[in-house]
Structures are given as structure tokens and as C-alpha cells.
C-alpha positions as CSV (number, residue, x, y, z in Angstrom):
1,X,70.4,129.9,92.9
2,X,70.6,130.9,89.3
3,X,68.2,129.3,86.9
4,X,69.9,126.3,85.3
5,X,68.2,123.8,82.9
6,X,70.2,120.7,84.1
7,X,71.2,121.0,87.7
8,X,71.7,117.5,89.1
9,X,70.3,116.2,92.4
10,X,73.4,116.1,94.7
11,X,73.8,113.2,97.1
12,X,76.1,112.6,100.0
13,X,79.2,110.5,99.2
14,X,80.9,108.7,102.1
15,X,84.2,108.4,100.3
16,X,84.3,112.1,99.5
17,X,83.4,112.8,103.2
18,X,86.1,110.6,104.5
19,X,88.7,112.3,102.3
20,X,87.4,115.7,103.3
21,X,87.6,114.9,107.0
22,X,91.1,113.4,106.6
23,X,92.3,116.6,105.0
24,X,90.5,118.9,107.5
25,X,92.3,117.0,110.3
26,X,95.6,118.1,108.8
27,X,94.9,121.7,109.9
28,X,96.5,123.3,106.9
29,X,95.0,126.8,106.7
30,X,93.3,127.4,103.4
31,X,95.5,124.9,101.6
32,X,94.0,122.4,99.2
33,X,94.8,118.7,99.4
34,X,96.7,117.0,96.5
35,X,94.7,115.4,93.7
36,X,95.7,112.0,95.0
37,X,94.2,112.9,98.4
38,X,91.0,114.0,96.8
39,X,90.8,110.9,94.5
40,X,87.6,109.0,94.5
41,X,87.1,105.7,92.5
42,X,85.1,106.3,89.3
43,X,85.4,110.1,89.6
44,X,89.1,110.9,89.9
45,X,90.3,113.9,91.8
46,X,87.3,115.8,93.2
47,X,86.9,119.6,93.6
48,X,87.4,121.1,97.1
49,X,86.1,124.1,99.0
50,X,87.7,125.2,102.3
51,X,86.5,127.7,104.9
52,X,88.2,128.5,108.2
53,X,86.9,130.4,111.3
54,X,88.2,131.2,114.8
55,X,84.8,130.3,116.1
56,X,82.6,127.4,115.3
57,X,79.8,128.5,113.0
58,X,76.9,126.6,111.4
59,X,77.7,124.8,108.2
60,X,75.2,127.0,106.4
61,X,77.4,130.0,107.2
62,X,80.4,128.4,105.4
63,X,78.2,127.4,102.5
64,X,76.7,130.9,102.2
65,X,80.2,132.4,102.3
66,X,81.2,130.3,99.3
67,X,78.0,131.0,97.5
68,X,78.3,134.8,97.9
69,X,81.2,134.7,95.5
70,X,78.4,134.8,93.0
71,X,78.7,138.6,93.3
72,X,82.0,138.4,91.6
73,X,80.8,136.1,88.8
74,X,79.7,137.0,85.3
75,X,77.9,134.3,83.4
76,X,79.4,133.5,80.0
77,X,82.4,135.7,80.6
78,X,86.0,134.6,79.9
79,X,87.3,137.1,82.5
80,X,86.1,135.4,85.6
81,X,89.0,134.8,88.0
82,X,89.1,131.4,89.7
83,X,90.4,132.8,93.0
84,X,87.4,135.2,93.2
85,X,84.6,132.8,92.0
86,X,85.9,129.2,92.4
87,X,84.0,128.3,95.5
88,X,80.7,129.4,94.0
89,X,81.3,127.9,90.6
90,X,82.2,124.5,92.1
91,X,79.0,124.6,94.1
92,X,76.8,125.2,91.0
93,X,78.8,123.1,88.5
94,X,76.1,121.3,86.6
95,X,77.8,117.9,86.3
96,X,78.8,117.7,90.0
97,X,76.4,115.4,91.9
98,X,78.3,113.9,94.9
99,X,79.5,115.8,97.9
100,X,81.1,115.0,101.2
101,X,82.4,117.3,104.0
102,X,84.5,117.3,107.1
103,X,85.1,119.6,110.1
104,X,87.7,119.7,112.8
105,X,89.0,122.0,115.5
106,X,92.6,122.7,115.0
107,X,94.6,123.6,118.2
108,X,96.8,126.2,116.6
109,X,97.8,127.8,113.3
110,X,95.0,130.2,113.0
111,X,95.3,134.0,113.2
112,X,98.0,134.9,115.8
113,X,98.6,131.2,116.2
114,X,95.2,130.7,117.8
115,X,92.9,127.6,117.4
116,X,90.6,127.6,114.4
117,X,87.9,125.5,112.8
118,X,88.6,123.9,109.5
119,X,85.7,123.2,107.1
120,X,86.3,121.1,104.0
121,X,83.9,119.9,101.3
122,X,84.8,117.7,98.3
123,X,82.7,117.8,95.2
124,X,82.6,115.0,92.6
125,X,83.1,115.0,89.7
126,X,85.3,118.0,89.8
127,X,84.2,121.3,88.3
128,X,86.0,124.6,87.6
129,X,87.5,123.5,84.3
130,X,89.3,126.6,83.1
131,X,87.8,126.6,79.6
132,X,84.3,126.5,81.0
133,X,84.6,128.6,84.1
134,X,82.1,131.2,82.8
135,X,79.6,128.5,82.0
136,X,79.3,126.2,85.0
137,X,75.7,125.5,84.2
138,X,73.3,125.9,81.2
139,X,70.8,128.7,81.7
140,X,67.2,127.8,81.2
141,X,64.0,126.5,82.8
142,X,64.8,124.1,85.6
143,X,64.8,120.5,84.3
144,X,64.4,121.9,80.8
145,X,67.4,119.9,79.5
146,X,66.7,116.6,81.3
147,X,63.0,115.7,80.8
148,X,61.7,113.2,81.8
149,X,64.5,112.7,84.3
150,X,63.2,115.4,86.7
151,X,62.6,115.1,90.4
152,X,59.1,116.5,91.1
153,X,57.7,119.8,90.0
154,X,58.6,121.4,93.3
155,X,62.3,120.4,93.6
156,X,63.0,120.4,89.9
157,X,66.4,118.8,89.8
158,X,67.7,116.4,87.2
159,X,68.3,112.7,88.2
160,X,70.1,111.4,85.1
161,X,73.6,111.7,86.6
162,X,76.6,109.6,85.4
163,X,78.3,107.5,88.1
164,X,81.7,107.9,86.5
165,X,83.8,110.8,85.1
166,X,86.2,111.5,82.2
167,X,89.8,111.8,83.3
168,X,90.9,113.3,80.1
169,X,89.9,116.9,79.2
170,X,89.4,116.3,75.5
171,X,87.2,113.2,75.6
172,X,84.2,114.9,73.9
173,X,86.4,116.1,71.1
174,X,87.9,112.7,70.6
175,X,84.5,111.0,70.6
176,X,83.2,113.5,68.1
177,X,86.0,112.6,65.7
178,X,86.9,109.0,66.4
179,X,84.1,107.4,68.5
180,X,84.9,103.8,67.5
181,X,88.6,104.3,68.2
182,X,88.1,106.0,71.6
183,X,85.5,103.5,73.0
184,X,86.7,100.3,71.4
185,X,87.4,97.8,74.2
186,X,88.7,95.0,71.9
187,X,92.4,95.9,72.7
188,X,94.3,96.8,75.9
189,X,94.9,100.2,74.4
190,X,91.2,100.7,73.7
191,X,90.3,99.6,77.3
192,X,92.8,102.2,78.6
193,X,91.2,104.9,76.4
194,X,87.7,104.0,77.5
195,X,88.9,104.0,81.2
196,X,90.1,107.6,80.8
197,X,86.9,108.7,78.9
198,X,84.4,106.5,80.8
199,X,81.7,109.0,81.0
200,X,81.8,110.0,77.3
201,X,81.9,106.3,76.3
202,X,79.2,104.9,78.6
203,X,76.9,107.7,79.8
204,X,74.9,108.5,76.7
205,X,71.8,110.5,77.7
206,X,73.2,111.3,81.1
207,X,74.7,114.6,82.4
208,X,78.4,114.3,82.7
209,X,80.0,117.6,81.5
């Protein structure tokens, strides 16, 4: 994996796994679920990677296939194409720290109408934001941006994750300009703004973007 200074320790999420399994069972070849189908409380719509095979293969094979899109990726470039790198960038997205997967054997619909195996993983919070596609993580010494919240010298993953996510894309910009307005919970309108920018308003000192 590329050297990132604030990779978060990822943990299994049962809700993400249930939604991934539910979608895998639909047997739609290389088709993503709707945002509503990938919605997880506190995180919103999660990211999703899909792999299909006519034979059952180890999960590591599917994961490695996604990760090998790294060969198409250029760090810091604005010319990365989501269709060519999106599985990889979702896997290494710095703020993503929950994952859940599902697998099913589909009786038909594969090549030449044959059965196929449908592998689905959901990643929360979602990555692959278009404006940051070339910067899915921050380069640097492992744990360099999250001391002292680092899990051992050997593993070297950050542990200061945020257990919620922003639903609006411009929360950071809004907070930079109007922090009191954005995160003011004294009015119904303020509560709604904070709900949509929960990570920005409540996760100070934690990795959430």
C-alpha cells in the first residue's frame, strides 16, 4: 500500500455487511445499488465495490483485483478516471474506516447466461469524491498526521476516526466562513445544518475527510 500519513484502522460494520449481502443477492451484474440501498445511519450512502466471477475465488483475489487499479492511478493528478481507478481509490480513501461485504452465487445472468458469483463490499464513509479523486490519502510517514492516536509501531494505523459523516460536500468551506451559523443547535434550522455537517461540527481532532 502507498505510504499515507493518516490511514485509519478499518473495522467490520454489520450494517454495511447486511446491505452489501442484500445487494449481492439481487444478482445484478456489475451494477451498483442505489444510494438509499447503501445508506447507513450516521454515515449516509456508503461507497461500493463489486467483483464477479464464473468460479468461486478467494476474497483476497477480488480485493487484489480492485487494488491493482493502482496501476492506472497517478497521485495528485486531476486526470484520473473514476472508471479506471475507483475500486482502488475507495479502498485507500483515508477517511473510510468501516467495511462490510457480501457474496452470493447467482443461478444465471453471467457470461452466456451462466451462473456467477457476486462479490460486494460497502465502504463507509463513502470516498471517491470527484474533486479529491487524485488525493485519496495524504502522503507521508505512517501515522505522521495522527500522533498520538496510532495503533502500535508495527501496524501504524490511525485510530482517531469519526463515527459520523458530512452529508453536504461543502461543510468544511461553510465552517471556515460561518462556524457559529453552521453548528448552532439553538434553532431547528441550525439543528438541520449540524445534522448534515455532523463530522465537521463534532469531530474536531478526528479524521473525517
